[in-house]
C-alpha positions, -999 to +999 in steps of 0.1 A: +152-104-050+116-115-048+097-104-017+067-122-003+049-106+027+039-129+056+006-134+073-018-105+068+007-080+054+007-065+019+034-048-002+022-016-018+036+006-046+026+042-037+009+061-066+024+095-075+005+126-065-005+155-088+022+177-101-002+207-105-031+223-086-066+226-102-056+262-111-025+251-129+002+260-103+031+236-102+036+220-067+072+218-057+084+184-042+090+200-008+053+210-006+038+177-019+020+154+005+027+117+001-004+102-016-025+077+003-033+056-027-013+026-040-013-006-059-010-039-041+022-056-054+019-088-033+000-102-004+006-127+024-016-157+028-038-141+055-041-141+093-049-172+114-076-176+141-066-190+175-079-224+162-054-222+133-080-216+106-068-193+079-087-159+074-084-151+037-071-117+026-097-091+014-073-076-011-053-092-039-024-084-062-032-055-086-059-039-064-058-001-062-062+008-026-066+038-002-047+037+031-042+059+061-017+088+058+007+073+084+002+037+075+029+012+067+066+010+069+088+023+040+110-004+025+133-006-006+127-036-027+148-041-058+158-004-057+122+009-055+106+026-025+075+007-014+053+003+017+046-028+037+015-027+059-011-048+076-043-055+058-061-036+086-043-004+076-061-005+043-092+017+042-107+004+010-104-007-026-108+019-053-130+006-081 
């Protein structure tokens, strides 16, 4: 199943968090926070102004991004947990 987000939404694959602390302690799954970084898997075409003019997306497929802790909706696409969110939920692109 191919998934294409609509309008100004993006599909994001969340990056895995660290398994250990800086001191070398292993963090159990129950204590891990979900990371707020991800890779853009696919993008919609962009939002539209009231006049119908297309506003281009600021991110593109393959960008590594930072997003808010509670951003997006979890979805399962082809058996993989991903997030779908509006472009405005993205805080920035990590270079």
